[in-house]
C-alpha positions in Angstrom: 7.5 -36.1 -43.7 10.3 -35.6 -41.4 10.0 -31.6 -41.3 5.7 -32.3 -39.8 7.2 -34.6 -37.5 9.2 -32.4 -35.8 7.2 -29.5 -36.5 4.4 -31.9 -34.1 7.1 -32.6 -31.6 7.7 -28.4 -31.2 3.7 -28.1 -31.2 3.1 -31.2 -28.7 5.6 -29.5 -26.2 4.4 -25.6 -26.5 1.0 -27.5 -26.6 1.9 -28.9 -22.6 4.3 -26.0 -21.5 0.3 -23.7 -21.8 -1.0 -26.9 -20.6 0.6 -27.0 -17.1 0.9 -22.7 -17.0 -1.8 -21.5 -17.1 -5.3 -22.0 -14.6 -8.3 -21.0 -15.7 -11.3 -22.5 -12.9 -13.8 -24.0 -15.9 -10.6 -27.0 -15.3 -11.7 -27.3 -12.0 -15.1 -26.8 -11.7 -15.9 -29.4 -14.4 -13.0 -32.2 -12.8 -15.0 -31.5 -9.5 -19.1 -31.9 -11.4 -17.3 -35.0 -13.2 -15.2 -36.9 -10.7 -19.2 -37.5 -8.6 -18.9 -40.6 -11.3 -15.9 -42.1 -10.2 -18.2 -42.5 -7.0 -21.7 -43.6 -8.5 -23.1 -40.5 -9.1 -24.5 -41.8 -13.0 -27.2 -38.9 -13.6 -25.0 -35.0 -12.1 -28.1 -32.7 -12.7 -30.3 -33.4 -9.8 -27.1 -34.6 -8.2 -25.8 -30.9 -7.9 -29.2 -29.3 -7.6 -30.5 -30.7 -4.5 -26.9 -30.9 -2.6 -25.6 -27.7 -3.2 -26.6 -26.3 0.2 -23.3 -29.2 1.3 -21.2 -28.8 -2.1 -18.2 -26.5 -1.4 -18.2 -25.7 -5.3 -22.1 -24.7 -6.1 -22.4 -24.8 -10.2 -25.0 -26.5 -12.3 -23.1 -29.4 -14.4 -23.7 -26.8 -17.7 -22.6 -29.4 -20.6 -24.4 -32.8 -22.1 -24.4 -36.3 -19.9 -22.0 -37.9 -23.2 -19.1 -35.1 -21.7 -19.6 -36.1 -18.2 -19.2 -39.6 -18.9 -16.1 -38.5 -21.2 -14.1 -36.6 -18.6 -15.8 -38.6 -15.5 -14.9 -41.8 -16.7 -10.8 -40.4 -17.9 -10.1 -38.4 -14.5 -11.8 -42.1 -12.9 -9.1 -43.8 -15.8 -6.0 -41.3 -14.6 -6.7 -41.0 -10.7 -4.0 -43.0 -9.7 -1.4 -40.7 -11.7 -3.4 -37.6 -10.2 -2.1 -38.8 -6.5 -4.0 -38.7 -2.8 -4.5 -35.6 -2.6 -6.3 -34.2 -6.3 -10.2 -34.8 -5.1 -8.7 -32.7 -1.5 -7.2 -30.3 -3.8 -11.1 -30.8 -5.8 -13.1 -30.4 -3.0 -11.2 -26.4 -1.5 -13.1 -23.7 -2.4 -10.2 -21.6 -1.1 -8.8 -18.7 -3.3 -5.9 -19.5 -2.8 -6.4 -22.9 -3.7 -4.2 -23.2 -7.1 -1.3 -20.9 -5.8 2.1 -22.8 -5.1 0.1 -25.9 -5.0 3.2 -28.9 -5.7 1.5 -30.7 -8.0 -0.6 -28.2 -9.5 0.6 -27.9 -12.7 0.8 -31.4 -13.4 -2.8 -31.7 -12.7 -3.2 -28.5 -14.8 -1.5 -31.1 -17.9 -2.6 -34.6 -17.2 -7.0 -32.7 -16.8 -6.1 -31.0 -20.7 -4.4 -34.2 -21.9 -7.4 -34.9 -23.4 -7.9 -31.7 -25.2 -4.0 -32.4 -27.0 -5.1 -35.2 -28.6 -8.3 -33.6 -29.8 -6.4 -31.3 -31.1 -3.5 -32.5 -32.4 -6.5 -35.3 -34.5 -8.3 -32.6 -35.7 -4.1 -31.2 -37.3 -4.1 -34.5 -38.8 -7.6 -34.5 -40.2 -6.8 -31.2 -41.9 -3.6 -32.4 -43.6 -6.2 -34.6 -45.2 -8.3 -33.2 -46.0 -7.1 -31.4 -49.4 -6.0 -32.5 -53.1 -2.4 -31.1 -53.0 -0.1 -32.3 -50.8 1.6 -28.6 -50.0 -2.0 -27.3 -48.9 -2.4 -29.8 -46.5 0.8 -29.2 -45.2 -0.1 -25.6 -44.9 -2.8 -25.8 -42.9 -1.5 -29.3 -40.8 1.3 -26.2 -40.0 -1.7 -23.2 -39.5 -3.9 -25.1 -37.5 -0.7 -26.1 -35.1 1.0 -23.3 -34.5 -1.1 -20.3 -34.7 -1.9 -18.5 -31.5 -5.6 -18.2 -31.4 -6.2 -22.0 -30.9 -3.7 -23.1 -28.6 -5.2 -20.0 -26.1 -8.6 -21.0 -26.3 -8.0 -24.4 -26.7 -5.0 -24.5 -23.5 -5.7 -21.4 -21.7 -9.4 -21.9 -20.8 -9.2 -25.3 -21.2 -12.2 -25.5 -24.0 -14.1 -28.6 -23.7 -15.9 -28.3 -27.0 -13.6 -29.9 -29.1 -14.9 -32.9 -29.0 -18.2 -31.2 -30.5 -15.3 -29.7 -32.8 -13.7 -32.9 -33.5 -16.8 -34.4 -34.7 -17.6 -31.5 -36.6 -14.4 -31.7 -38.5 -15.0 -35.4 -39.3 -18.5 -35.6 -40.1 -17.0 -32.8 -43.0 -14.9 -34.9 -44.5 -17.7 -37.4 -45.2 -19.8 -34.5 -46.9 -17.1 -33.8 -49.3 -17.1 -37.7 -50.1 -20.4 -37.7 -50.6 -21.3 -39.7 -47.3 -24.3 -37.8 -46.1 -26.0 -40.1 -43.7 -21.9 -40.9 -42.0 -21.6 -37.6 -41.9 -25.3 -37.5 -39.6 -23.9 -39.7 -37.1 -21.4 -37.8 -36.6 -22.8 -34.7 -36.3 -25.4 -36.2 -34.5 -22.5 -37.4 -32.0 -21.3 -33.9 -31.8 -24.8 -32.2 -31.1 -24.6 -34.6 -28.1 -21.4 -32.5 -26.6 -22.6 -29.1 -27.7 -25.9 -27.9 -29.7 -24.7 -25.7 -31.9 -23.6 -28.6 -34.7 -27.6 -28.8 -35.0 -27.7 -25.6 -36.1 -26.1 -27.7 -39.8 -28.3 -30.1 -40.3 -31.4 -28.3 -42.0 -28.2 -27.6 -44.5 -26.9 -30.9 -44.4 -31.2 -31.6 -45.6 -31.0 -29.5 -48.5 -27.9 -31.3 -49.3 -28.8 -34.4 -49.5 -30.1 -36.2 -52.1 -33.8 -37.6 -52.5 -36.4 -38.1 -49.9 -35.1 -41.3 -48.1 -31.8 -39.4 -47.6 -33.4 -35.8 -46.2 -35.7 -37.5 -44.1 -32.5 -39.6 -42.5 -30.0 -36.7 -42.8 -32.3 -34.8 -40.1 -33.2 -38.0 -37.7 -30.6 -39.6 -38.1 -28.7 -36.2 -35.2 -31.6 -35.5 -33.6 -32.4 -39.6 -32.7 -28.8 -39.5 -31.4 -28.6 -37.0 -29.4 -32.4 -37.8 -28.3 -30.5 -41.1 -27.0 -27.8 -39.6 -25.0 -29.7 -37.1 -23.1 -33.9 -38.4 -23.0 -32.3 -40.8 -20.3 -31.3 -38.1 -17.4 -34.3 -35.5 -18.6 -35.3 -33.8 -16.1 -36.1 -30.4 -14.9 -32.8 -30.4 -13.4 -31.8 -31.6 -17.4 -33.4 -28.6 -18.6 -32.7 -25.7 -17.2 -28.6 -26.6 -16.0 -28.0 -27.8 -19.5 -30.7 -27.7 -21.8 -31.7 -23.9 -21.5 -28.6 -22.6 -19.6 -27.2 -18.7 -20.7 -24.5 -20.4 -23.1 -27.4 -22.2 -25.4 -30.0 -19.9 -25.3 -27.1 -16.5 -26.5 -28.0 -17.1 -29.8 -31.9 -16.0 -29.2 -30.9 -13.0 -27.4 -30.1 -10.0 -29.9 -33.7 -8.8 -31.0 -35.1 -5.7 -31.7 -39.2 -5.3 -30.6 -42.3 -4.6 -33.5 -44.9 -3.9 -30.5 -46.7 -5.5 -28.4 -44.8 -7.0 -26.5 -43.6 -9.4 -30.1 -39.7 -8.8 -31.1 -37.9 -10.5 -34.5 -34.6 -12.4 -33.1 -31.9 -10.8 -35.8 -30.1 -13.7 -35.8 -32.5 -17.0 -36.1 -34.0 -14.5 -39.2 -30.0 -14.1 -40.8 -30.0 -17.8 -40.2 -33.7 -18.5 -41.6 -32.7 -16.3 -44.8 -29.0 -17.9 -45.3 -31.6 -21.1 -45.6 -33.6 -19.8 -47.8 -31.2 -18.6 -50.1 -29.3 -21.6 -50.7 -33.1 -23.7 -51.1 -33.8 -21.4 -54.0 -30.4 -20.8 -55.4 -28.0 -23.7 -55.0 -28.8 -26.7 -57.6 -25.9 -27.8 -55.9 -25.2 -26.7 -52.2 -21.5 -26.4 -51.3 -21.9 -26.9 -47.2 -18.8 -25.6 -46.3 -19.2 -22.0 -47.2 -22.9 -22.1 -45.6 -21.1 -23.8 -42.4 -18.7 -20.9 -42.2 -21.1 -18.0 -42.9 -23.7 -19.4 -40.5 -20.9 -19.2 -37.7 -19.8 -15.7 -38.9 -23.7 -14.9 -38.3 -24.1 -16.4 -35.2 -20.3 -14.2 -33.6 -21.6 -11.3 -35.2 -24.7 -11.3 -33.2 -24.5 -12.8 -29.9 -23.1 -12.6 -26.9 -20.5 -15.1 -27.6 -18.1 -16.7 -25.4 -15.0 -17.2 -26.4 -14.7 -20.7 -26.0 -17.1 -20.7 -28.4 -14.8 -19.6 -31.7 -13.3 -22.6 -31.7 -16.1 -24.0 -33.3 -15.0 -22.0 -36.9 -11.8 -22.5 -36.2 -11.4 -25.6 -37.9 -12.8 -23.8 -41.2 -10.9 -20.5 -41.1 -8.2 -22.5 -41.5 -9.2 -24.4 -44.3 -10.5 -20.6 -45.9 -7.4 -19.0 -45.3 -5.9 -21.9 -47.4 -7.9 -22.1 -50.1 -8.8 -18.4 -50.8 -5.4 -16.9 -49.6 -6.9 -13.7 -50.7 -9.5 -13.8 -47.7 -5.9 -13.7 -45.0 -5.6 -10.6 -43.8 -9.4 -10.5 -43.3 -9.8 -13.6 -41.3 -6.8 -12.6 -39.1 -7.8 -9.2 -38.2 -11.7 -11.2 -37.6 -9.6 -13.7 -35.6 -7.7 -10.8 -34.0 -11.4 -9.1 -33.0 -13.6 -11.4 -31.7 -10.6 -12.9 -29.5 -10.3 -9.5 -27.7 -14.2 -8.5 -27.5 -13.7 -11.5 -24.5 -11.4 -10.0 -23.1 -12.7 -6.7 -22.4 -15.7 -8.6 -20.3 -15.8 -7.7 -16.8 -14.1 -11.1 -15.3 -11.0 -11.8 -14.2 -10.9 -15.6 -15.3 -10.3 -14.5 -18.9 -7.2 -12.2 -18.3 -5.5 -12.3 -14.8 -6.9 -15.5 -13.2 -5.1 -17.1 -15.8 -2.0 -16.9 -14.1 -2.9 -16.5 -10.5 -1.2 -20.1 -9.9 2.2 -18.2 -9.6 0.9 -15.2 -7.1 -1.9 -13.6 -5.6 -0.1 -10.4 -6.9 -2.1 -10.8 -9.4 -4.8 -10.2 -7.7 -4.0 -6.3 -7.4 -3.5 -6.2 -11.3 -6.6 -4.2 -12.9 -8.6 -6.4 -15.6 -8.1 -4.5 -19.1 -12.1 -4.0 -18.3 -11.1 -1.5 -15.2 -8.0 0.3 -17.2 -10.6 1.4 -19.7 -12.8 2.0 -17.6 -11.3 4.9 -16.1 -10.8 6.7 -19.5 -13.9 5.5 -21.1 -17.0 3.1 -21.2 -15.3 -0.5 -21.7 -19.3 -1.9 -23.1 -19.2 1.3 -25.7 -15.0 -0.6 -26.8 -16.8 -3.7 -27.0 -19.4 -2.5 -29.3 -17.3 -0.6 -31.6 -14.9 -3.7 -31.5 -18.0 -6.4 -32.0 -20.1 -4.2 -35.1 -16.3 -3.8 -36.5 -16.5 -8.2 -36.8 -20.1 -8.1 -37.8 -18.6 -5.8 -40.5 -16.1 -8.3 -41.5 -18.1 -11.1 -41.5 -20.5 -9.7 -44.0 -17.6 -8.9 -46.0 -16.4 -12.4 -46.0 -19.4 -13.8 -45.8 -20.4 -12.0 -49.2 -17.3 -13.5 -51.1 -18.3 -16.8 -50.3 -21.6 -16.6 -51.8 -20.9 -14.5 -54.4 -17.8 -17.0 -55.8 -18.3 -20.8 -56.4 
């Protein structure tokens, strides 16, 4: 146990360093938007749209209400620690507002601190997941010291971790055959991010009788609706519910004529569901959750923050099936590399911009590749290999119990 404590201390120090030394603009945008809670704004969606002209940052709030209240509430609590200049920094939309700011490291660490608590919580959940102590400690260490999750959470200020934590808790209750408790946590996860809704049909299949099946669907959907209906408006629908990030899963399709098309991701998810329904007597939800997410990443233009959704499951899978370690590692490398080739400076060069504006002179990987080859073609090739690996891993999971 002493060795785990030492590992934990090292892991926390490492995370604090990355938190304070890497900046993605989303952290400032989200902090600015959620700062209106301490000013008395309850419904952020129409407020941002109605006051867009006068606001320094024009983006809409693309997250659900629970995210607004949790992050906004935390910011209200730590306002005295952030200092008097924090609000001035939030409202400064200038390109150089983060460069040479004497408080920037303190701001970044404090704003990312909740992510650290969620992250460590997940590590302990993974520790308790396995019956064998050695397996639990391996998962604990792998979660804390793999570079992928550290970059995803602390470099990109990934607030999807709230939904990820709740999803992992839900899965632990599924493992204990407490499906209704799991459905409560899945509902809370959906209230932060929509993707756990995809797990609900498989929870329905897992349920033992009609009552449990109905409740396993009604509970999570009711929790989600309870948290969003008070804020339901055209502004909410356009900003959060139907934002590009929420609907990308429906983007890849092929036309069948007369304006109609087949949505590839939805097609494959339907096949997966029907396969589980027809051929699984005692459905193992873990493998279906993993395959479902592999399909999602293989056939959609995903945001890099989404990769955190599958990270805890991949850690579990590596411990359970060591033979898949290298395919999963390669899959992770490819998945992380695809967004780095987007024509977006915030994905690469701008992460280090807090030190100097000289970073503005450096070309992005997209621009470098563009001098020799089509960067979109490179992305397509990498994504194709990623999809191939996903098929192999999925086949391995579905073939073996």
